[in-house]
C-alpha positions in Angstrom: -124.6 20.3 96.1 -121.0 19.9 97.2 -122.1 18.8 100.6 -124.5 16.2 99.1 -121.7 14.9 96.9 -119.4 14.5 100.0 -122.2 12.7 101.8 -122.7 10.4 98.9 -119.0 9.7 98.7 -118.9 8.9 102.4 -121.8 6.5 102.0 -120.1 4.8 99.1 -116.9 4.4 101.1 -118.7 3.0 104.2 -121.0 0.7 102.2 -119.9 -2.9 101.8 -120.4 -4.2 98.2 -122.1 -7.4 97.1 -118.8 -9.2 96.6 -117.6 -8.1 100.0 -120.8 -9.2 101.7 -120.7 -12.6 100.0 -117.0 -13.2 100.8 -117.5 -11.9 104.4 -120.5 -14.3 104.9 -118.7 -17.3 103.4 -115.6 -16.4 105.5 -117.8 -16.2 108.6 -119.1 -19.7 107.7 -115.9 -21.3 106.5 -113.6 -20.1 109.3 -115.6 -21.7 112.2 -116.1 -24.8 110.0 -112.4 -24.9 109.3 -111.6 -24.6 113.0 -114.1 -27.3 113.8 -112.7 -29.6 111.1 -109.1 -28.9 112.4 -110.2 -29.7 116.0 -111.8 -33.0 114.9 -108.8 -33.9 112.8 -106.4 -33.1 115.6 -108.5 -35.1 118.1 -108.7 -38.0 115.7 -105.0 -37.8 115.1 -104.4 -37.6 118.9 -106.5 -40.7 119.5 -104.8 -42.5 116.6 -101.4 -41.4 117.8 -102.2 -42.6 121.4 -103.6 -45.9 120.1 -100.5 -46.5 117.9 -98.1 -45.6 120.8 -100.0 -47.9 123.2 -100.1 -50.6 120.6 -96.4 -50.2 119.9 -95.6 -50.2 123.6 -97.8 -53.3 124.3 -96.2 -55.2 121.5 -92.8 -54.1 122.7 -93.4 -55.0 126.3 -95.1 -58.3 125.3 -92.2 -59.4 123.1 -89.7 -58.4 125.8 -91.7 -60.3 128.5 -91.8 -63.5 126.3 -88.1 -63.3 125.6 -87.2 -62.7 129.2 -89.5 -65.5 130.4 -87.9 -67.9 128.0 -84.5 -66.8 129.2 -85.4 -67.2 132.9 -86.9 -70.6 132.2 -83.6 -71.6 130.6 -81.7 -70.3 133.7 -84.1 -72.3 135.9 -82.7 -75.5 134.4 -79.4 -75.0 136.3 -80.9 -75.4 139.8 -83.1 -78.2 138.5 -80.0 -80.0 137.2 -78.4 -79.6 140.6 -81.5 -80.8 142.3 -81.6 -84.0 140.4 -77.9 -84.6 140.2 -77.1 -87.9 142.0 -73.7 -87.0 143.2 -75.0 -83.7 144.7 -77.8 -85.6 146.4 -75.5 -88.1 148.0 -72.9 -85.6 148.9 -75.5 -83.4 150.7 -77.1 -86.3 152.4 -73.8 -87.5 153.8 -72.8 -84.0 154.8 -76.0 -83.7 156.8 -75.5 -87.1 158.5 -71.9 -86.4 159.4 -72.4 -82.8 160.2 -69.4 -81.9 158.1 -68.4 -78.3 158.0 -65.5 -78.4 155.5 -66.1 -77.5 151.8 -63.9 -80.3 150.4 -64.4 -83.8 151.7 -61.5 -85.9 152.8 -62.8 -89.4 152.4 -62.4 -91.0 149.0 -66.1 -91.7 148.3 -67.3 -88.1 149.0 -64.3 -86.7 147.3 -65.3 -88.7 144.2 -68.8 -87.3 144.4 -67.6 -83.8 145.0 -65.3 -83.9 141.9 -68.1 -85.4 139.8 -70.7 -82.7 140.4 -68.0 -80.0 140.6 -67.0 -81.0 137.1 -70.6 -80.8 136.0 -70.9 -77.3 137.4 -67.7 -76.1 135.9 -68.9 -77.3 132.5 -72.1 -75.3 132.9 -70.1 -72.2 133.8 -67.8 -72.6 130.8 -70.8 -73.1 128.4 -72.7 -70.1 129.6 -71.3 -66.6 129.3 -74.0 -65.1 131.5 -73.4 -67.3 134.5 -70.7 -66.0 136.8 -70.9 -68.4 139.7 -72.8 -71.5 141.0 -72.7 -72.2 144.7 -74.2 -74.9 146.9 -75.0 -74.2 150.5 -75.9 -76.6 153.4 -77.9 -75.6 156.4 -75.2 -73.4 157.8 -72.5 -72.6 155.3 -71.3 -72.9 151.8 -70.2 -76.3 150.7 -69.3 -75.7 147.1 -68.4 -72.6 145.1 -67.5 -72.4 141.4 -67.0 -69.0 139.9 -65.4 -67.4 136.9 -63.6 -65.0 139.3 -61.1 -67.1 141.2 -60.2 -64.2 143.6 -63.9 -63.5 144.7 -64.3 -63.5 148.4 -66.6 -66.3 149.5 -67.0 -65.2 153.1 -69.0 -62.1 152.1 -72.0 -64.4 151.1 -74.2 -65.2 154.1 -76.9 -67.7 154.4 -78.8 -65.2 156.4 -79.6 -63.1 153.4 -83.0 -63.0 151.7 -82.0 -65.1 148.7 -81.3 -68.1 151.1 -84.4 -67.7 153.2 -86.7 -67.2 150.2 -85.2 -70.3 148.5 -85.9 -72.4 151.5 -89.4 -71.0 151.9 -90.1 -71.6 148.3 -89.7 -75.3 148.7 -88.3 -76.0 145.3 -89.5 -72.9 143.5 -86.9 -70.7 141.8 -86.4 -67.3 143.5 -84.7 -64.3 141.8 -83.2 -61.3 143.5 -80.8 -58.5 142.8 -79.1 -56.8 141.2 -76.2 -56.6 143.7 -72.7 -55.2 143.2 -69.8 -57.4 142.3 -66.8 -57.0 144.5 -63.2 -58.3 144.3 -61.0 -59.4 147.0 -59.3 -56.5 148.8 -61.4 -53.9 147.0 -64.8 -52.2 147.6 -65.0 -50.7 144.1 -68.2 -51.6 142.2 -67.4 -53.4 139.0 -70.8 -54.3 137.8 -74.1 -55.9 138.8 -75.2 -59.5 139.2 -78.6 -61.1 139.5 -79.2 -64.0 141.8 -81.2 -67.1 141.2 -81.7 -69.5 144.2 -83.6 -72.7 144.8 -83.8 -75.3 147.5 -82.3 -78.8 146.8 -84.6 -81.5 148.2 -84.1 -85.1 148.9 -85.2 -87.1 145.9 -86.6 -89.8 148.1 -88.6 -88.0 150.8 -88.4 -84.3 149.6 -86.6 -83.2 152.8 -84.2 -80.2 152.8 -80.7 -80.9 151.7 -79.4 -77.4 150.8 -79.7 -74.4 148.5 -78.2 -73.8 145.1 -77.3 -70.1 144.2 -76.6 -69.1 140.7 -75.2 -65.6 140.0 -75.7 -64.4 136.5 -74.8 -61.0 134.8 -76.9 -58.7 132.7 -75.3 -59.7 129.3 -78.3 -61.7 128.0 -80.9 -59.2 129.4 -78.9 -56.3 127.9 -78.9 -58.2 124.6 -82.6 -58.6 124.6 -83.3 -55.1 125.7 -80.8 -53.4 123.4 -82.3 -55.2 120.3 -85.6 -53.5 121.0 -86.4 -50.7 118.5 -87.9 -47.7 120.4 -88.8 -44.1 119.6 -86.4 -41.3 120.3 -88.4 -40.1 123.2 -89.3 -43.6 124.5 -87.9 -45.4 127.6 -88.3 -49.0 128.6 -87.1 -50.4 131.9 -86.9 -53.7 133.8 -87.6 -53.4 137.5 -87.2 -56.0 140.3 -89.6 -57.0 143.0 -88.6 -53.9 145.1 -89.0 -51.5 142.2 -85.3 -51.1 141.7 -83.9 -50.8 138.2 -82.4 -53.8 136.6 -81.9 -52.4 133.1 -83.0 -49.4 131.1 -83.2 -49.0 127.4 -83.3 -45.4 126.2 -82.3 -43.3 123.2 -80.9 -40.3 125.1 -80.9 -39.6 128.8 -81.5 -41.9 131.8 -85.1 -41.3 132.7 -85.5 -43.9 135.4 -83.5 -42.1 138.1 -84.1 -42.6 141.8 -86.9 -40.0 141.9 -88.8 -41.5 139.0 -88.3 -45.0 140.4 -89.7 -43.9 143.7 -92.8 -42.4 142.0 -93.3 -45.6 140.0 -92.9 -47.7 143.1 -95.4 -45.6 145.0 -98.0 -46.2 142.3 -97.2 -49.9 142.2 -97.4 -50.3 146.0 -100.7 -48.4 146.2 -102.3 -50.8 143.9 -103.2 -48.1 141.4 -101.8 -49.9 138.5 -102.3 -53.3 136.9 -100.8 -54.7 133.8 -101.7 -52.7 130.8 -101.9 -49.0 129.8 -102.0 -46.0 132.2 -101.7 -42.3 131.8 -100.5 -40.4 134.8 -98.2 -37.7 136.0 -94.7 -38.6 137.3 -92.4 -35.9 138.6 -94.4 -33.1 137.0 -94.6 -34.7 133.5 -97.5 -36.6 131.9 -96.6 -40.1 130.7 -98.2 -42.9 128.8 -97.1 -46.0 130.7 -97.5 -49.6 129.5 -96.4 -52.3 132.0 -96.5 -56.1 132.4 -95.1 -58.5 135.0 -92.8 -61.5 134.6 -94.5 -63.8 137.2 -91.7 -66.3 137.7 -89.2 -63.6 138.6 -91.6 -61.0 140.1 -90.1 -58.4 137.7 -92.0 -55.7 135.9 -91.4 -54.3 132.4 -92.3 -50.6 132.1 -92.6 -48.6 128.9 -92.8 -44.8 129.3 -93.7 -42.3 126.6 -94.1 -38.5 127.4 -97.6 -37.4 126.6 -96.2 -34.2 125.1 -94.3 -36.2 122.5 -97.4 -38.1 121.5 -99.3 -34.8 121.2 -96.4 -33.5 119.0 -96.7 -36.6 116.8 -100.5 -36.0 116.6 -99.9 -32.4 115.6 -97.4 -33.4 113.0 -99.7 -36.0 111.5 -102.7 -33.8 111.5 -100.8 -30.7 110.2 -100.7 -32.1 106.7 -104.4 -32.8 106.6 -105.2 -29.4 108.1 -103.0 -27.7 105.5 -104.8 -29.7 102.7 -108.2 -28.6 104.2 -107.0 -25.0 104.4 -105.8 -25.1 100.8 -109.1 -26.5 99.7 -111.0 -23.7 101.4 -108.6 -21.2 100.0 -109.1 -22.6 96.5 -112.8 -22.4 97.1 -112.5 -18.7 98.1 -110.3 -18.0 95.1 -112.7 -19.6 92.7 -115.6 -17.9 94.3 -113.7 -14.6 94.1 -113.1 -15.2 90.4 -116.8 -16.0 89.9 -117.9 -12.9 91.9 -115.5 -10.8 89.9 -117.2 -11.9 86.7 -120.5 -10.8 88.3 -119.5 -7.8 90.3 -116.9 -6.1 88.1 -119.4 -5.2 85.4 -121.6 -3.8 88.1 -118.7 -1.8 89.5 -117.8 -0.6 86.0 -121.5 0.4 85.5 -121.4 2.2 88.8 -118.2 4.0 87.8 -119.9 5.2 84.6 -123.0 6.2 86.5 -120.9 8.4 88.7 -119.4 10.0 85.7 -122.8 10.8 84.1 -123.1 14.6 84.1 -124.2 17.2 81.7 -120.6 18.0 80.9 -119.5 14.4 79.9 -120.4 12.7 76.7 -120.6 9.1 78.0 -119.7 6.2 75.6 -121.9 3.2 75.5 -120.9 0.2 77.5 -120.6 -3.2 75.8 -123.4 -5.7 76.4 -121.5 -9.0 76.9 -124.4 -11.1 78.4 -128.1 -11.6 77.8 -128.9 -12.0 81.5 -130.3 -9.5 84.0 -126.9 -7.7 84.1 -126.9 -7.4 80.3 -130.4 -5.9 80.3 -129.2 -3.5 83.0 -126.3 -2.3 80.9 -128.5 -2.0 77.9 -131.0 0.2 79.7 -128.1 2.2 81.1 -126.8 2.8 77.6 -130.2 4.0 76.5 -130.3 6.4 79.5 -126.9 7.8 78.8 -127.7 8.3 75.1 -130.7 10.3 76.1 -128.7 12.3 78.7 -126.0 12.9 76.1 -128.5 14.2 73.7 -130.2 16.4 76.2 -126.9 17.6 77.5 -125.7 18.5 74.0 -128.9 20.3 73.4 -128.8 22.2 76.7 -125.1 23.1 76.2 -125.8 24.5 72.7 -128.7 26.5 74.0 -126.6 27.9 76.9 -123.8 28.7 74.6 -126.1 30.6 72.2 -127.8 32.4 75.1 -124.4 33.5 76.5 -123.3 34.6 73.0 -126.4 36.6 72.6 -126.0 38.2 76.0 -122.3 39.1 75.3 -123.1 40.4 71.9 -125.8 42.6 73.4 -123.4 43.8 76.0 -120.8 44.6 73.3 -123.4 46.6 71.4 -124.2 48.6 74.5 -121.2 50.9 74.6 -121.7 53.2 77.6 -123.7 56.1 76.5 -121.9 58.3 79.0 -118.6 57.5 77.2 -120.2 58.5 73.8 -121.9 61.6 75.3 -118.7 62.8 77.0 -116.7 62.1 73.9 -119.1 64.1 71.7 -119.2 66.9 74.3 -115.4 67.0 74.2 -115.5 67.1 70.3 -118.0 70.0 70.4 -116.0 71.9 73.0 -112.8 71.4 71.0 -114.5 72.5 67.8 -115.7 75.7 69.4 -112.2 76.4 70.6 -110.9 75.4 67.2 -108.7 72.8 68.9 -106.7 70.9 66.3 -107.3 67.6 68.1 -111.0 67.6 67.2 -110.3 65.8 64.0 -108.1 63.0 65.5 -110.7 62.5 68.3 -113.6 62.3 65.8 -111.6 59.9 63.6 -110.7 57.7 66.6 -114.3 57.5 67.7 -115.5 56.5 64.2 -112.8 53.8 64.0 -113.7 52.6 67.5 -117.4 52.2 66.5 -116.5 50.5 63.2 -114.2 47.9 64.8 -116.7 47.3 67.6 -119.4 46.4 65.0 -117.0 44.4 62.7 -119.9 43.6 60.4 -121.3 41.2 63.0 -118.2 39.0 63.2 -117.2 37.5 66.5 -113.5 36.9 65.6 -111.2 39.6 64.2 -107.5 39.8 63.6 -105.2 40.7 66.4 -104.1 43.8 64.5 -107.8 45.1 64.5 -108.2 44.3 68.2 -105.1 46.3 69.0 -106.2 49.1 66.7 -109.5 49.3 68.5 -107.5 49.6 71.8 -105.3 52.3 70.2 -108.3 54.4 69.2 -109.9 54.0 72.6 -106.6 55.3 74.2 -106.5 58.2 71.7 -109.9 59.4 72.9 -109.2 58.8 76.6 -105.7 60.5 76.5 -107.4 63.6 74.9 -110.1 63.6 77.6 -107.6 63.2 80.4 -104.8 65.3 79.2 -101.5 65.1 81.2 -103.0 62.2 83.2 -101.2 59.3 81.5 -99.3 58.4 78.4 -99.4 55.0 76.7 -97.8 52.6 74.3 -99.4 49.9 72.1 -97.2 47.2 70.7 -98.1 44.2 68.5 -95.6 41.5 67.5 -95.5 40.9 63.8 -96.0 37.2 64.1 -99.4 37.6 65.8 -100.9 40.4 63.8 -102.9 38.0 61.5 -103.9 35.6 64.3 -107.6 35.6 65.2 -109.0 36.6 68.5 -112.4 37.2 70.0 -113.1 40.9 69.5 -113.4 43.4 72.3 -111.5 41.5 75.0 -108.5 43.9 75.5 -110.4 47.2 75.7 -112.3 46.3 78.9 -109.0 45.6 80.7 -107.6 48.9 79.4 -110.7 50.7 80.6 -110.5 49.0 84.0 -106.9 50.1 84.3 -107.7 53.7 83.5 -110.8 54.1 85.8 -109.5 52.1 88.7 -105.7 52.4 88.5 -104.7 55.7 86.8 -107.5 58.2 87.2 -107.5 58.0 91.0 -103.8 58.4 91.4 -102.0 61.7 91.6 -99.5 62.5 89.0 -99.0 61.2 85.5 -99.0 57.5 84.9 -98.0 55.2 82.1 -100.1 52.4 80.4 -98.5 49.7 78.3 -100.5 47.3 76.0 -98.7 44.4 74.2 -99.7 41.4 72.1 -97.2 38.6 71.5 -96.8 34.8 71.2 -95.8 32.6 74.0 -95.3 29.0 72.8 -98.6 27.9 71.4 -100.5 30.7 73.1 -101.4 34.2 72.2 -100.9 36.7 75.1 -102.3 40.2 75.6 -100.6 42.2 78.4 -102.0 45.3 80.0 -99.7 46.9 82.5 -100.0 50.2 84.4 -98.2 52.0 87.3 -101.4 53.2 89.0 -102.8 52.6 92.4 -102.7 48.8 92.3 -104.9 46.4 94.3 -104.6 44.3 97.4 -104.7 40.5 97.3 -108.4 40.3 98.2 -109.5 42.7 95.5 -107.2 41.1 93.0 -108.6 37.6 93.7 -112.2 38.8 93.5 -111.9 40.9 90.3 -112.9 37.9 88.1 -116.1 37.1 90.0 -119.5 38.1 88.7 -120.1 40.1 91.9 -117.3 42.6 90.9 -119.3 43.4 87.7 -122.6 44.1 89.6 -120.8 46.2 92.2 -119.2 48.4 89.6 -120.3 52.1 90.0 -122.5 53.3 87.2 -120.9 55.4 84.6 -117.5 53.7 84.9 -116.5 51.3 82.1 -118.3 50.1 78.9 -120.7 47.7 80.6 -118.9 44.5 79.5 -116.6 44.0 82.5 -113.6 41.8 83.0 -115.7 39.0 84.3 -117.6 38.7 81.0 -114.3 38.8 79.1 -113.1 35.9 81.1 -116.4 34.0 80.6 -116.3 34.6 76.8 -112.7 33.2 76.6 -113.4 30.1 78.7 -116.7 29.4 76.9 -114.8 29.4 73.6 -111.4 27.9 74.5 -111.9 26.1 77.7 -111.0 26.4 81.4 -107.2 26.4 80.6 -107.5 29.9 79.1 -108.8 33.3 80.4 -107.8 36.4 82.3 -105.4 36.6 85.2 -104.4 39.5 87.4 -101.2 40.4 89.3 -101.1 43.6 91.4 -99.3 45.4 94.2 -100.7 48.3 96.1 -99.0 51.6 95.1 -97.0 50.0 92.3 -99.5 49.1 89.7 -101.4 46.2 88.1 -100.7 43.7 85.4 -103.6 42.1 83.5 -102.9 39.1 81.3 -105.1 37.4 78.7 -104.1 34.0 77.4 -105.8 32.3 74.4 -104.6 29.7 71.9 -103.0 30.8 68.6 -105.5 30.5 65.8 -104.6 31.2 62.2 -106.8 33.4 60.1 -107.6 30.7 57.5 -108.6 28.1 60.2 -112.2 27.7 61.3 -113.1 28.8 64.8 -116.1 27.4 66.7 -118.9 29.8 67.4 
C-alpha cells in the first residue's frame, strides 16, 4: 500500500494540470506570434526609419543644391560684368593690337580705361565679403590684379594652370576649380582655402578671344549655407569638387570625410556605380546610406552620409515602445487568463486536496457548492460521497472499537490458569506446613481476583490499580522467596484519578519473568504512579537482566506477544496494553521501554489525567 501511495504521489507530481496545460499551450502560441509581431514591427520601423532618413537627406541635399546654385549664379555675374564692360573690352583690344606686356598702360587713353574698370572691380571687391581677388589676364600674362591682400604674390599665378585653359576652352562658360591654398608673400604657411571662378572675355563685336577673368572667392558664403543646415548627430554632409576633393564638410562630431573616405567615394563615382539619388553601400568597412546630387554649373557634388547602424538603432528605438506595448498586452492577456483559470481550476484543486484526504480515519466536512454548473454538480456529488464514507467509517470504527474491547475484556478474564494453579498449590503446600504466610497469600489472591473483575467496569481509580499490582507482587514474592524485593508507591494527588484497569500488572509480570527470574542473586522491583504535567505516569523499574536495543524496540510489536513462551505471563501482554491505551486516548499516549543489558529495564506508561467524576469514552 505504501508503495502504491508513493507511485500515486510521483504521478501527481509529474502530471501537468489543466491550468498548466492551457497556459503552456497559449504560451507556445503567443510566444511565436509575439516574436513574429516584433519582427514585423521592427522591419516596418526599419523601412520607415530608412525612408525618413532618405527623405530628410534628399530634402537637405536638395535645399543645399538650390542655395549653392543660386549663390554660384550670383558669382557668375562678376565675369559677365567684366565681359560686357566697355572699358575692359577696349583696353584688352588695344593691348592685343599693341602687344603690350605691362600691367599699367602709359598712354592717357588706356590709362583712363584702366582706371575706369579698375574702379569698377574695386567696388565689387568692397561690396562682396566672399570675393578676395579679381584678375584679368591676356594671352600671356596678367594685365590687371585687384585683391584684398595687397602683399599677395602675383607671380605665383600662371596662365598655364587648368583654370586658364578650361576658361579658354569653355568659350564664355564659367569654370570653377579649387580649393587651393592661400599664401602670403615670403611665407609658405597655409592660411586658408580659396575657390576659383574663371571665364573667357570675348570681343563683343566678333566674339574673338580677348582674355580671361579670374575671380578668387573664399568659403564664407558656402560655410554659411552649410552651417545653417540642421543634421542628425550621426549625419555628415560634404561638398566635393570635380576631382572628388573636399570643399566643405558639415558634421556634428568628428571629421568623417578624410582622405581614405574621399578616395572610396571617388572610386565609386568614377566607376559609374552611382547616380544622383540614394545608395546603400559599404565604405571603409562601414555600411552607409548615401544621398547625393550634382551642381551642374560647377561640377560639384553634395553628399549626405548616414551610418546604417544608426538608422537601425533609431528603428529599434521607435519599435521598442510598440513591442513593449504588445508584450504588455500579451502579459495582461495571460494574467487575465490566469485569473480566469484560477476561478475554474482552484475549486478542482481544492476538491482534489479533499479527495486525497478522504480516508476511514478522517471525518471530511462538506465543501461549499458555489456554482450551479458542472463543477458545482461535481462538488455536490463529492459531498454526497464523503457523507456516505464518513457514515461508513464511523460505523466501521465503532465496530472495530467494540471488537477490540471485547477481545481485551476476554483476555483480561483469561488469567493464566498456570498462575492460579501454582498459587493454589503453594497455598496447599503452605497450609500443610502450617506456614503463617498462607493467609496473606490467600487474601492477596482473593483481592487480585476481585479487582480484576471490578464488577465489569473498564475504568478504575489509580489506587485500585496499584493495589492490584501490590497483591500480585505479594503472591509472586512468596512464590519466589529471596529472589526479589519490591516497593509500590502512589502519589496522593493521583490516587483518585481514573485509569484503564489491568495495565500495570502485565508490565510487572513481564519484568519478573524476563528480567528478575533469570538473573542470579536478589533483585529489586520498583512500581510508582505520579503526575507529570497533565499526564498520569506509571513507572515500573527493575535491576534485572535488561534488554538490547533490538529486543527493546520490538517488545511493543504484536509478534512479541505471539512468540511468548506458554506459561509465562497472564496472556494479556505488553502489546495489548499499548493497544488499549492508544485506542482509548490516541497515538500520543502508550507504553515505552528503556533498557540496558545487565543493568535493568524501565517501563513507562503515560495516559492523560482523568478525574473520577468526569466521563470517559468507552
